[in-house]
C-alpha angles and dihedrals in degrees: 000000000000125000125222116262114259092220092053092050093049092050092052092053093049091050091052092054091051092051091050092055093048091049092051091052092049090049092052091050092049091055093061108106116229114230141160120231140206140173122248114260130225121226145145111267125205118202104215141176120197132210139170127230143152127266115244133185114247092220131025116187131202111204109209130182112259093191132040123245149098119304106243101178139010115199104182140045136204115294093022120130117230133192124233109279095019115147111244101180141344129227120210104276098187097100092052092045090055091047090051091052091052093048093047088052089054090051090053092048093051091045090055092048090049093054091048091049092050091054092048091049091051091053090046092055091054091049090048091053087054090048091242096126133034124254091242091062091051091049090050092054091048091051091049089053091053090050092052091050090054092048090051092050090051092049092050091049088052090054090051090051091051090047088054092050090046089055090050090062085082113070109211135186111250094205139011103284148133127260108247098176135003115206102177138062137188110291096026116131111223129196126213107283097026108143107233103172141013111213130194121207103231097181102057110053136176137197128196114209130190119220128182114269093238087070091061096103090056098045118099139151113268097036111141119252131190114211127198130174130192089216091058099050119225097338117126124203119208109209141148135236107273099187144345122223109239100226134064116240103247095210100047098024090228139130120228122223123194123219120190118194142162117253109251089197131284097040114123134194113254095033120121119252134195117216126198107199112204105217098174141354122216117195122213094010119176116244131187131175112274092236090060092065112078134177118247134164088267091056131254109356139183122201116229112204121216128161091348095305127112117227117196117230119189108221140184117230126224130179126336122235118186103304094341131089128204117240111211097182140355100063133069095202096243096090128106104229134196115251116167108035095023090122091065096053133099131187110291096011119151114244137196109211111219123212114256 
């Protein structure tokens, strides 16, 4: 019966130890978690709250006839834009023109009588100085002159009134606007007060926007607002909060802010509008990818990577922007942090940083 060779047995044991060491190294390498890394970014952060409202016109005018008469001409139609001072329609002015002629004639008559009375009074004063007439007669002439002056002033005022009514035979637009409705046509007889046109001011617009009541401490007049409307394409209007309604809506528990703005062109009353209200602006804020922030028993954490080891940093989140999240505290901004694969890490874990 042969025995095993001592040399052979020793060699086998040495080989087994070598295999054990190699296996341990391979196991340690396989436990390193593969991640990608990035550095936090710096940017300006706007704290915003959005709301949706409807565009209104700031002023809506009803153009009514201020004199009675037959409509002779209509110059505009519904949907047509008009400039401030544009003539919309004209009422027959002939009756007022004739009245003005009569009243001007009365002014000329009274002016002639007044001149005659002034001459008579001047002669009477000379006669009175020569004691040829009594003082009562002189006083009578003076009183008649005052009466004529009052009559002339009244006649001139009547001419001015007729001139005003004659001017009102032309209906004009008070501001740049658009004709919403036209209620008269050529040949219509209108009375004083008849509404002829409804005009919408297209230049000066307004939007009312509801915001949650918990935002009340942050709301103030003058806060910047960005407005966009699907009906206006890609245009953006930069405006500010004009006013805040004092009471909270009891049904929606919201506060209403008012934003007045000038129409840049293409914006129309009645269209919906989205408003992004800028509540605060933070310069040089720290941003990291959202996937780099993970939830752990200690709270929200980010893993800083140094020399192949993950170090857990408890952080406080701020606002989100696209796929980034603001870090209010917990990072200095100089760290290299884990991004993809951060959810598999723990404090002190070995990592294998992959190339981007």
